[in-house]
N, C-alpha and C positions, 0 to 999 in steps of 0.2 A: 595442811600445815605448811607454811612457807619456810624457805631456807633460813631467813633471819630469825623466825620464831624458834626453830630448832636449835640454833646457836644459843639463844637466850635460855632455852629450856635446860640445857646442860648445866648452866650456872645455878639454876633454881633447884636442881636435884642433888646438890652437894651438902645440904644441911641435915638437921635431925628429922625424925619421922614426922613430927608435928608440923614442921615448916614445909616438908616436901609432899605430905599426903594429898593436898588438893591438886598439886601438879601431877602426881601419879594417877589420880582418878581421871583427870582431864586426858592424860596420855592413854589410859585404858579405853576411854570412850572413843578417842581418835582412832585407835587401832582395831576397832570392832570388825571392820571389813578390809583391813589393810595388812600387808606383810612388811611394808616399809613406811617410814614416817612421811616420805616425800617421793613420789614417782614409783619406779619399779626396780630400783637398784640402790645399793648402799652408797651413801655420800659420806664425806668426811665429818659433816655436822652430826649425822646420825651415829656414826662411829663414836664420836665424842660423848653423845648421850649415853650410849651403851656402856662405855668405859667408866663414865661417872657413876652409873648405877652399880657396876661391878665393884668399884672401889668403896662404895657406901655400904657398910655391913648391915645397917638397919634396913636399907632399901632392898639389898640382896636377900635378906632373910624373908622379907615379905614376898618377893618374887618366887623364891624356892617353895614357899608354902602355898603358892597359887592363890593368894588373896585377891589379886587382880588378874583374872585369867587371860585377858588379851595382852597385857604387858608380859606375863610369864611366857605365853606362847611366842610373842615377838622376840623376847630376850633369848629363849632357847633356840629359836630358828636362826637368829644371827650367830649364835655361838657355834652351831653345827654347820651352817651353810657358808660362813665366812670365818674360818679359823684364824685368818690373819688379823682379825679385829682384836685378838687377845694378846697383843704385844705387851711385854713387860721386860724389865731388865734384871730381875732378881732371880737369877739361876735358871737353868734349862727348863725345869718343869714349870716354873712360874712364867717363864718366857712363852711356853707353849700355851698358857692360858687355860689349859684343860684341867679337869679335876683329877689330880694324881693321888689324892688321899683315899686309897682303897681300904685302909684299915686291915691290911693283910695280917692274918693270924700268926702268932708265935714267931714274929720276926726277931724277938730278943734271943731266940734259940739258934739263930743263924738262918740265912736265906740262900738257897741254891735253885736257880731257875734253869730252864733248858729251852732250846729251840730245836724243833723236831721235824725237819723237812724230809720228804721222800726224794731221793735222787733220780727222779723220772723226768726232769726238765730243769730249765734255768729258773732262778728265783725271780718272781715278779714283785710288784710294789705291795701286794697284799702280804707276801712273805716278809717284806722289809718291815712292815708294821709289827708283825709278830716278833721278829728278831730284835728290833730296836726297843720294844717294850720289855722283852725279857732281859735285854741288856740293861735297861734303865733300872728295873726293879731288882735285878741281881747285883749289879755293880754300883750304880749311882746312888739309889735311894737307900740301900741297906748294907752297902759295903760287903756284899757277899760274893757269890760266884754265879757264873752262867756257863752252862755246858752246851755243846753242839752234839746232837746225836742224829746221825743219818739213818732214817727208817727204811733200810734196804731189805724189805721182805717180799718184793715182787720182781723177780729176775726178768720177767717178760718186758718190763718197761724201764729198767734201771741200767745205768752204765757208769764207768769211771769218769767219762767226760762230764756227766751231770754232777757227780759228787765233787770233783775238783773245781767245777765252776761255782758251786755253792760256797765252798771254803774261800775261794778267791773273792767272791762278791761280798761276803761278810767282812773280809779284811778291807775291801774297798770302802765299805761304809764305816770303817773305824771301829768295828766290833772285834774285841779280843776275847776269844773264848778261853775258859780255864781248862777245858778238856774236850777232845774230839773222840767220840766213840761211834759205834755202829750197832744197830739192832742185831746184825749178824754176829757180833761178838758174843751174843747171849743165846744163840740158837740151841746149844746144849741145855742151858738153864731153862729155856722156854719149853723145850721138849719134855724135860722132867716135870715142869710145872703143869703142863697139859696132862701128863700121865697121872699126876696127883689129883687133878680135878676129876678125871675119869674114875679113879679109884674111890674118890669120895662120893661118887654118884652124881657129880655136878657137871658132867659133860658126857656126850654120847656121839657115836659114829652114825652118819646119816647118808644114805645114797639116793635120797629124793632128788629128782631132776630140778634144775635151777628154776624153771618157770613155775612148777608146782609149789616148790618151797616158798617162792616169793608170794604167790597167791595165798598160801596157807598162813604165812606170817601176817599178811594184810588182813585176812579174815579172822585171825585168832584161832586157827585150827592146829592142834598138836600134830607133830610128825608121827608117822607109823613106827618110826625107829626110837621114839622118845623113851620107851621103857625097856630097851635092850639091857641085857645083863652086863654087869661091869666087866666080866672076863671076856665076853664077846666084843665089847667096845675096845678093850685093851688089845685083843688079837687083831682087830681091824686097823687099829692105830699103827701097829707094827707093819701091817701090809702096806699102809700108806707110806711109811718110812722106806720100805723096800721099793716102792713105786710099782707094785704088782698090778695086774689087771683088776683085781678086786679092790686094791687100795686106791687106784686112780679115780674110781667112780664115787668115792666117799669123801666126806669132809667131817670135821669134828665141830659140834655145836655146844655152846655152854647151855646148861639146863637151868634156866632162870625162870621163865614163864612162857606159856603159849599164848596168853591173851591179855597181857598187861596193857593198860591204856597207852602207855609209852611204848611205841613199837620197837624202839631200840632195845627194850628189855625182852623181846620175844625171841629167846634162844638164838643169839647171834652166832654166826660162823666164826670159829677161832683158829682153825687150821684147815688148809686145803693143799691138794697135790699140784705140783708142776714138774713134770719130768722132761718137758720139751726144751726148756731154756736153762743154760748154765748160769749160775750166779756169778756176778763179776768179782766177788771176793772169795766165795767158798767153793766155786766150781761145781762139780757134780756130787759133792758130798751128801747133799740133801735132796730128796724128792718131794718134800712137803715143807711148807713154810707157815709161820704164825701170822695171823691177821693183826691189823693195827689194834683192834678192840682188846685183844689179849696182851700184845706186846707193850702197848703204851703204858698202862697202869703198872704192870709187873716190873718192867725195866725202870720206869720212873722211881718206883719205891726202892728197887735194888741198887740203883746208882746214887741214891741219896738226895734226889730232887725233893725240895720242900714245898715249892709253889709252882704249879703247872698253869701257865697262861695259854689259852687257846681261844680261837674265834667262836662266836655264838652259833655257828653251824654245828658245833659239837655239844651244845647245851643239853639236847635230849640224851646224849650218851653219858652225861655226868653220873647218873644213878648206876649205870652199867659199870663205869670206871670204879665207883665205890664198891660195887658188888664184888668185883674181883679182889680188891684189897681186903674186904671183910671176910670173904669166903676162904681166902688163902692165908689169912692172919698176917698180912703184910703191913709194913710201916705206913702210917697215914701220910697222904700228900694233899695239901690244900690246893683248891682250884679257883681260877678266876676266868670268866669269859669276857671277851671284848668284841666289839663289832668289827666286821671286815671292812676294808676300804673298797668302796664301790664307786666307779666313775661312769659317766654317761658314755654310750657307744663303745664300751669296753667290756671284754669278758676276761676273767682271770682263772679260767679252768686250764690246767696244764695239758689235759687231754685235748682240748679244743685248740690250744695254742700249738701243740705238737702237730696237729693236722695241717695247720697253716704252713708250718715249716716243711713238713714232709711233702705237701702238695706243690711246693714252690711258689705259693702266693706271697710269701715274704722271703727276704734274703737269708734269713736264719734267725736264731734266738736273739741275736743282738741287732736285729733290724730296728731302725729308729721309729718304726710304726708300732713296734711291739711294746706291751706294758711291762716288760721285764726290766730288772735293774740295769742290765747291759743295754737294753733298747733305749730307755730314757736317758742313760748316760751318753749313748752315741748320738742322741738327738740334741744333747747339749745341757742336760741337767747336771749341776755341780753336786759333789758329794755333800758339801756343807748345806746347800739348799734342800737336798733330799732328806737329810737327817732332820733338819729344822722343821720341814713341812710335816713329816710323819710324826715326830714327837708332839707337834701342836695338836694332833688329833686326839692324843691321850687314850686312856683305856676305857672310854665310855662304851656302854652296851647299845647305845642308840644307833640304829642303822640308817645311814644317810647315803643317797646317791649323789656324788659330788660332780660338779663341772670341773674340767681340767684348768679353768681359769686361775683359780687360787694356787694350784700346783705350780704353774709356770710363772705366775706373778711373783711367787717366793723366790724363784730362780733369778728373775730379772733384777730384783733388789740386791742379789748377791753379785751379779756380774756387771751391772750398769756402771758402778763407780770405778771399776778397775780394768776394763778391757779396752784395747786400742780401737781407734776409729780409722777406717779405710774407705776407699771409694771404688765402686764398680759400676760399669755401664753395660747395658745389654748389647751383645755383639751384633744382633740383627739390625740392619739399617742404621748403624751409628752415624751421627751427623758430624761433619768437620766444619768448625766455625773459625773464620779468620778474624783476628782482633785488630781493630784500627783505632786511630786517635792518638793523641799526644802521650797518653799513659800506657799504650800498648808496648810490650817489650820488643826490642829490636833483635834479641837473640835469646837463646835458652839460658835460663839460670835456675839453679837448684838451691832451695832454702830449707833450713831445719825448722820443723814445726812440732809441737807436742802431739803425741799420739792420742792423748785424751785432753780435751780443752780445759778440764777442771782438775786434772790430776797429773802433775808433772812427773810423779814417780813412775808412771807407766812408760816413760821414755820418749825419745824423739824419732822422727821419721823424715825422709827426704820428700819434699814437695816440689814438683817441676813446674815452672812458669815459662811459657813460650808464646810466640806469635800465633800459633795455631793450636786449637783445643778440640776435643771431642765432647759431644753431649748426646743425651738419649734422644731417639727419634720422637718419643711421646712428648718430651719437653718442647722440642722444636716445633711440633705440630700445634702446640697450645699457644705459641707466640703470635703477637700481632706486630706488624711493622711499626717501629717507633716506640714500642713498649720498653720500659726499663725493668730489668730483672736483676737478681743477685746471684753472682757466681760464688758459691759457698767457699769461705776461706780465702777469698781474694778481694772482691768488691763488686760494685754494680756495673752493668753494661746496658747500652741501648741496642735494641734489635734494629739493624739497618737493612741489609739485603736479605730478603726472605722469599725464596722461590715459591710460586703458587703451583704446587704439584703434589700428587698423592703421597709420594715418598720423597722427603727432602734429602738432598745429597750434600750440598754445601750452602753455607750462609755466611754472613758477616755481622760482627757486633762491635760497637764502639765502647771501649772501656771508659768507665766513670768511677774509678776506684774510690773517690771521696763521696760518692753518692750515699744517701741515707737508706740503709737496708730495711729500715722500718717502713719505708714508703712503698716497698715493692710487695706484690702479691706472690711472686714466684721466686723461691730459693732453689737453685738447681745445682746438681753435682756435675763435675767436669773432670776430664783427664787431659794432660798435655799430649798433643799429637807428635811432639818432638822430644828428644832427650832420652831419658831412661825408658827401656823397653817395657811395654805393658805385659801383664801376666794373664794368660788364659785361665778361665775358671768355669766350673759348672755350679750353678745355684739351684739346689734342690729344695723342694717344699713337699710337705706330706699332709695327708688327711686321715680321718678316722678309718679304721679297717671295716667297720660295720655301719649301717645306715640307721639302725634303731637305737633309741636312747637306752633302753633297758631290755635285754633279752630275757624271756621267760623260760622256765624249765623245759617246756615242750617245744620251744622254738628250734628250728633247724638253722644252724649258723650259716650254712651255704645260701639260704634264702635271703640273708641280709648282708652279705658281703658287698662292700663298696667296690664297684668295678674299676674306679680310678682313684688310687690312693697316693700317687706321687706325680710330680711334674718337675721338669728340669729346663733351665734356660742357660744358654752359653753367654759368657760375659767377659769383658776385659777389666782387669783390676790394676790399681797402682802397683809400682814395683815392690813396695814393702810386703805385699801379700805373698810374693814369691819366696820370702824368707820364713814363712809360717810352717809349722809342722803339725802332724796329727794331734788332735785334742786341744789345740789352741782355740780360743774363743775371741771373736772380734765383733765389732758393729760396723756394718756397711751403711754409710750415711744415706738416710732416706729409705733404706730397705729393711733394716732391722738387724738382729743379732744372728750370728752364724757360728757353727762349730766346724773346724777344719777336720774333715774325715780323711783327707789325703793331701799332703803338701807336695810341692814340686819335686822335693828330694826323696819322697816316700815311694816313688815308683821303682819297680825292679826292671832290669833289662828285658825289653820285649813286652812288658806287661801293658804298657799304654796303647800298644797296637797302632793302627793307622792314624788315630787322632793326635797322638803325641801326648806328652806329659802335660798335666794341668792341675790346678788346685780344685779339689772337690769340697764344696761348702754345703752344710746342711742348715736350713733355716731353723732357728730356735723360737718357739712360741713365747710370747711375752705376757700372756694373760689378757690381752685386749681382745683376742679372738679365741674361740674354743677349738683347739686342735691338739 
């Protein structure tokens, strides 16, 4: 199907079903062996066809009923692979284009959602989806509440640093929680709850070694301890509380089933000992701690949560969650599962991310190569774009591994209209060009120019014009004697003296300011070699941390670590760059967008070392390349 035909098709698909049916059938036939209408990527014309069908209720109904299987497959594929296709202007949820109509039960009785992270690392973009969806359904859609509860039940991995970072990152994303609590607030309550389960004959103490227990659960074999007497189980539970030698080798398991087809129902562990690590909030008060499987449903119900949203990795545990509520006679909590956010060449396991930090393979949790909220923010993702992108994904259960392209493309749309333009030249082998001709300036002059050519509100900057300028070595090497090129922001110039040598040092160019820039093939950046002092800078770029698109469960991360994930080049920038501060975002002409990680005035005494102070700039992906 040619481009013009696709453009015409969009118009033909806007009528009633009788008029569009033959066109839909032709479209279905065309898509038999295709993912896209034309070529191997999404075009504006195809986007228009998709949006026309989305807006046509009759056509959309046919697609959702799978009447035309190829059209339905194509429609769903674009919906999931290109969330940016679903742009609208009628409210945040409709803007997302995703289906937010979950038909949540009993919303008329009030809605309280919660976000339940473990403070064992910094929030990553997968957590951001869970938090923003809970925020949306708690606050936006139902005018209810959203709670933040830090699930601090594992003192071996948790710290105040992580819990404080989580609170700060949620605030950074614009999420205002109605209450902040900790699972540790309920340790006494959970202790009594576990005693109740034991007394009811619904839990037992088990000293089976970990490997044997794992194998028995896999094979559906009941534990030798399963039928212990209630009094004996209670006695051992108290030994666990004391942290005695006997208590340490035991755990408490819920007595649900030994051989249920759903392995999550096979007597899960609900309490275990830890006498080695002090809890960052409760200190040494407890020698045993509740597991997520017990604490989650019990505290959800106790705190008044009405709707618990969590990712599909917990779907098998939903019957287990319900078992605890039913067995203990607790208030009902409605549940909804949504798919995790998955990106190519990225893993979102906090345990694996922590290993990268601990081993020094990255600079920290806020490293711009890390998929953490702080990492993507340090790379240059704006809060507005981050929120918009994640909300666009919606609460669908469909699991999709996304490219990073659409993620960064959403950011480009946010920053492109409003960030200042500046100039940088690579410091290595920079070429000095002497300007000649009647239009060449006889002395240095400084003019005020807009920082953004299409947005005067961004402000003004000083541009220096002088008889001598600097240009990049790569540009100079591409010239031919007599060739006319364009000096961006100034005018055209003819290449006159051009030494024939491997590395060009000096050259001359004859200004032709009134020349037609449309007639030149090369538009180059330049900086004045005289006048305002140039600003030294480091231009950093980053690559994926791993080399494999999708890691499998049994893959060893170390086997797929990318050996080279960063590069840096030294550059000179225009004087305006020296005024920038950390977190400013700019565009360097012909190089792309950059976030300022450190400005000239951000260096502390002695910190810069022998190199001296400089501006540190991190390249921001734009969606054109997958990084």
